C-alpha positions as CSV (number, residue, x, y, z in Angstrom):
1,M,-26.6,-147.5,0.8
2,S,-25.0,-149.1,-2.2
3,V,-23.1,-145.9,-2.8
4,D,-21.6,-145.9,0.7
5,T,-20.5,-149.5,0.4
6,S,-18.8,-149.0,-2.9
7,N,-17.0,-145.9,-1.5
8,D,-15.8,-147.9,1.5
9,I,-14.6,-150.8,-0.7
10,F,-12.8,-148.3,-3.0
11,R,-11.0,-146.7,0.0
12,K,-10.0,-150.1,1.4
13,N,-8.5,-151.1,-2.0
14,M,-6.6,-147.8,-2.2
15,L,-5.2,-148.2,1.3
16,D,-4.1,-151.7,0.5
17,E,-2.3,-150.5,-2.6
18,I,-0.6,-147.7,-0.7
19,K,0.7,-150.2,1.9
20,K,2.0,-152.5,-0.8
21,I,3.9,-149.7,-2.5
22,Q,5.4,-148.6,0.9
23,N,6.6,-152.1,1.6
24,E,8.2,-152.3,-1.8
25,L,9.9,-149.0,-1.2
26,I,11.3,-150.3,2.1
27,E,12.6,-153.5,0.4
28,L,14.3,-151.5,-2.4
29,K,16.0,-149.2,0.2
30,N,17.3,-152.3,2.0
31,I,18.7,-153.7,-1.2
32,K,20.4,-150.5,-2.1
33,K,22.1,-150.4,1.3
34,N,23.5,-153.9,0.7
35,I,24.7,-153.1,-2.8
36,T,26.6,-149.9,-2.1
37,K,30.0,-150.3,-0.4
38,P,30.5,-148.4,2.8
39,K,33.0,-145.6,2.2
40,R,36.2,-145.7,4.1
41,K,36.7,-142.9,6.5
42,T,40.0,-141.2,5.9
43,A,42.2,-141.0,9.0
44,S,42.0,-137.6,10.5
45,K,45.3,-135.7,10.3
46,K,47.0,-135.1,13.6
47,K,47.2,-131.5,14.6
48,V,50.7,-130.2,14.7
49,V,51.2,-128.3,17.9
50,K,53.4,-125.3,17.3
51,R,56.0,-124.5,20.0
52,K,56.1,-121.1,21.5
53,P,59.1,-119.1,20.3
54,A,62.0,-118.8,22.7
55,R,61.9,-115.7,24.9
56,K,64.2,-113.0,23.9
57,T,66.4,-111.7,26.7
58,A,64.3,-110.6,29.6
59,S,62.9,-107.2,28.8
60,K,64.0,-104.4,31.2
61,K,61.3,-103.2,33.5
62,K,60.2,-99.7,32.8
63,V,61.3,-97.3,35.5
64,V,58.3,-95.4,36.7
65,K,59.2,-91.8,37.5
66,R,57.7,-90.5,40.7
67,K,55.8,-87.2,40.7
68,P,57.8,-84.4,42.3
69,A,56.8,-83.5,45.8
70,R,54.3,-80.7,46.1
71,K,55.7,-77.4,47.1
72,T,54.2,-75.7,50.1
73,A,50.7,-74.6,49.4
74,S,50.9,-71.7,47.0
75,K,49.5,-68.5,48.2
76,K,46.3,-67.5,46.5
77,K,46.7,-64.6,44.1
78,V,45.0,-61.4,45.2
79,V,42.8,-60.2,42.4
80,K,42.9,-56.4,42.2
81,R,39.5,-54.8,41.8
82,K,38.8,-52.4,39.0
83,P,38.6,-48.8,40.3
84,A,35.1,-47.5,40.7
85,R,33.8,-45.6,37.8
86,K,33.7,-41.9,38.2
87,T,30.3,-40.3,38.0
88,A,29.1,-40.1,34.4
89,S,30.4,-36.9,32.9
90,K,27.7,-34.4,32.3
91,K,26.9,-33.6,28.7
92,K,27.7,-30.1,27.7
93,V,24.6,-28.1,27.1
94,V,24.9,-26.0,24.0
95,K,23.2,-22.7,24.4
96,R,21.3,-21.4,21.5
97,K,21.6,-17.9,20.3
98,P,18.7,-15.7,21.3
99,A,16.2,-15.1,18.6
100,R,16.5,-11.9,16.7
101,S,14.1,-9.2,17.4
102,N,11.9,-7.9,14.5
103,K,13.8,-4.6,14.4
104,A,17.1,-6.4,13.8
105,K,15.6,-8.5,11.0
106,R,14.3,-5.4,9.2
107,K,17.7,-3.7,9.4
108,A,19.3,-6.8,7.9
109,R,17.0,-6.8,4.9
110,R,17.7,-3.2,3.9
């Protein structure tokens, strides 16, 4: 129990010291405020309002050209069709020479 009471007493003492120090700080701050002179606020400069420049002579309105009237509905162009293909030309059949007979071969060798 003696340990608990000594701890409690220590805490109380520490809290008292902290409060004293805080009070001293507050007093010092008050003294500082009284010592320092308040700064003068500089008068804010008035804003100069610039005037709009005078208008130049009234600009001429642009003349909008009208679209030309449509001519009567143009006739649709008639698209000519390609002529039909003629039937595919038949390939020429090349006839082979008839094979030589054995007698003709023998004559040629001699």
